[in-house]
N, C-alpha and C positions, 0 to 999 in steps of 0.2 A: 503493500500500500503507499501511497505517495504522502507527503508531509500533511496533507488535508484529510486523510483517510479515504482516498480514491485509488483504488486499484487502476494502473493504467491498463487500458485494453490492449489484447493482443496476448497478455501474458497466460501462459498456458494453451495459446493457440498456435497453428501453424502459419505464421505470415505469409499472406498473399500480395505481394505488391501489385500484381497485374491480375485483375478479375473483371469480369463483364456485369457482376452482380450488382444491384442497385445497394447504395451504402458503402461500398467496398473501394478501397482508394486504388487509383490509377495513377499510371505515370503519366508525367507533363504531356500535355497535347498541344496543338498550336494555339489555342484558346491561352491567352496570358492576361497578367494582371501588372502591368505598371504603374507608375507613381503619376498616375493623371488624377485630377480634380475629382473629389467623390463627395457625394452630399450624404452625411451619416444621419440616422432618426435615433432618438433615444430608445435605449434597450427596454421592452416592455418589463414591468416590476416582477412578473414572476421568472426573469431570466436573472436577476439581480440579488440573488440570493447565497450567491456562492462566496461574498465576500464576508469575511474580514471580522471577527471580533479580536479584541487584542491578547484573548488567551488562545488562539487555534494554532499558533506554531508550536511545533514540537520543543519540550524542553531540552531533548537531547542536542539539539543544535545551537544552543548557546556556546557550547565549547568547543564548537566547529569555527567561529567567527576569527579566531586567533592561529588557527591552525594553516601552517603553511600547506601549500599543494604544489607538486612538482608538477602535476599535470591537471589543472583545476577545470571544472565544468562549465558549461556557458552560465554567465552571470547576466543578469536584467535589471537595469537600474530603472525606476520609476519616478524615485524622490528628487525629482529634477527633469532635465532633459532625459528623454527615454533611449536608452542605448544598450547594446547586446557586448558582454566583453566576453575573450576566449573561446569565441565561434572558432571550429576547427577549419571550415570551409570557406569560402569566398561566395559571394552575390554580386550580380551588377548594380552598380550604383543607382540605375532608375528604379530597381526594385527593393532597394533596401528600405525605404521609408514605410511601406505598406508591409513589407515582411516584418517589420520592428512592430508597428502596432499589433499584428497576428500574434506575435510573440508574447508580446505583453498581455494581450486579450488571455492567450493560453494559460500563461503562468498564474494568472489571477483568478481564473476560471477552469481549474484543474477537473477533467472529466465533462468539459462542455460538450454540448450537443452540435450536430452539424446546424441543425436548425437556429441554436442561439448563435453560433458563429456567424451563421450568414446574415441574421439579423443585424450584428453588430457590426461587421467588418465590411460585408457587402449586401447593403440594403437596398431596396427598390429595383433590384434585378430578378428575371426571371428565375424560378426554382431550378431550372435544367441548367441556366447560365451560371448559376451561384455552385452548384455540384461540380461543374467543369472547372470554375476558377478557383474553388476551394481545394480541389484534390492537386491543381497544379501548384499553388502557394504552398500547400501543406508539404510536398514532395520538393520543392525549392527550399523552404525552411529546415528541412530536415538535412539536406545537402550542406546548406550554409551551417549549421549547428555541427554537425558533424557527429562522430561516434566516442564513444568511451573507450578506454584503455582495452577492452575486452572485446571491442568490436561492436558495441550494441548501439543502435543510433538512440541520441537523446531524446530524439521525439519518435518513438515507435511506431512501426506500421500497424494501423489499427484495424481491426475486422468492426464491423457495425458503424454506429456513426457518433461514438465519444472519441475525445481527444484528450490526452494529457501527456506531458514531459515525464522523464524519469525523475525521480526524487533529486537527483544529484542538481539539477539545473534550479538555482534558485534565484530570488530578487531580492533587493535591498530592503523591501518591504518584509520578506520573511525575516531578515536579520532584524529589523525593527521590533517586530512582533516577538521574537524569540528573546531579545534582550530586555523587552516591556511585556511580559505575557500578561500581567494584572493591570496594564494601563500606565500613563505616565505617572497618575499621582501616587502610585505605589513603587516607583523606580528607585533605585539607590543614587546618588550623584553619580558614581562612576557609570553604571548602566546608562541614565539620563544623557551624560557625556557622549558615551559612544553610539548612542541612538542619533542623537543630533549631529554627530560626525556623519552620517551617512546622508544627510539633507543637503542638496547641491543647487537647490532653487524651489520653486513650488512643483508639486506633483505634476507630472507630464508638461512641464515647461517646453515652451517652443512647437508644441503640437500643431499639426496641420490644421486650421480653423474649421475645415469641415470634416474632420475627422475626429475618432477617441470621443463619441458623443457618449459611448456607453462607459465611458470612465467617469464620467462627471459626477455621479454617487459615491463612487471610490475616492475619487479626488477629494471631495469635500470631507470625507472620515479621514483622509491622511491630514488634511490641513489641521482639522480638528484637534488630532492627537499630537500635530508637531507643536500646533501653538501651546495646548496644554503640557508638553513636555518643556517647551522655551520657557513657561512661566513657573515650573516647577523647578526646573535646573536654576534658573536666575534667583529664586527663592533660597534653595540650598546655597548657593554660592554667596549670598547676601549675608546670611546668617554667618558663614564663615569668614565674613570679612573680604571675599574675594569680589571687590565692586567689578573689577575689569571683566571678571568673568561672567559674572550677573547681567553685565550690559552687552557682552557679546551674545549671550543668550537670547534675551529680550530683543536684539536687532533682528535675529532671525525669524522671531514668531512675527514682529511687526512687519517685515516684508510680506508677510503671507495676510496679515489682516491688520492694517495700517490703524484702525480706528479702535482697537481693542485697549480699552482704559486700564486694566489689570498690569498690562504689559506696561504701558505708558506710566504707571504709579511707580514701578519698579527702574524704569529707567532713570526717571526724575532722582527717585532716591539715590541709585548708583551716582546720577552725575553731581548730585550734591555731596556725596561722600568724596567724591575725588575733587571737586572744586564747587566751593559753597556759593560762588558767585555766577560767573559766566555761563558754565556748562549746563548748570541748573536750569539758569532762566531760559538759556536756547532750548534746553528739551520741553519746558512748558509753553513757550512759545510754539513750537513744531507741533506738539499735541493741540494745541488750541486751534492750530490753522487746519490741522485734519478734522477735529472735531465739528467746528464751524462750517466747514464745506459741507458736511453730511447732514448739519443741522441737528435740533435737540439738543438736551441739556446735558450737561457734566453729571456723572454717578455721584452719588453721596460721597462715598470713598475718596473719590478724586477731589471734588469740594472741600473736605475735611483737611486732606494732604496740602492743599494750595493754601488754605486758611492758616494753617500749622506753620509752612513755610513762611508768609507773611509775618507770623508773629514771633518768628525768629526760635521756633522749637528746636532742639539738640537733635543729634541724629538719632538716639533711641528713640526718642518721642516718634521721629518723621517714619523710622523703621516699624514700630507698632502699628502705625497708620497703613503705611503702604503694603505690608506683607501680611 
């Protein structure tokens, strides 16, 4: 079984890369899927159930994060621009973007059905066209990722209509969940730092504007966890007097949610701890600019912090308010 409890299809069955039966994978045909602009539609809610609670990653994977691998399996990054590392094969540049999206989808939806894949990656096409395109793209993705040291493809040849990578193929989101299996609010400082180090930007940054519609609910869940982790790590660092570390953590969270006042409160506190005048005032001005642009009133906790600063409260008093 793979990391999410899905047994990759084709295990225990005789692989049949070339068949004429409905639902079985065929070799590439003349029908191809290059990186032409595509219009995507949101995946139906019934097909979004594969994602992601914070505790779904296997606990045994935590120890693997620091373990060097002489022959690493493909690794898919989604906490930032979507990329594939350690692929063994090659692929034409014109096909790389679409196949990367396909790989990201499969890695986040192990055991996905053919119908779910078609709706997510190739919507608005006739069913028979989708089947041809999916089979071709699957074969190309399998060739790009390559085989493990035992000669088994990282994307097995499947019978039926379900698709899954070998369990060795991981994502940075898998690593995040392995580090924080109970969510960011229960993470240690060390695990929060390691999880935050995986973040290279907003999830799925730079994706084609008419692709990755299927990823929107996943992206929102990832942002929520990253923001929570940034705030929690900043609180840990502030309590330890590491104001630079607190500010660095908050900056990552604010890049994803610029109006989140609980992050601004920690940033203002860190700025005052480092420089009681100019840096603190600058942080306040920047926060007020963002919140005024969005309209609405400041949160009571933020108002209390600003009032305490105006009244000359000491750092301990400000910390009690901000954290």
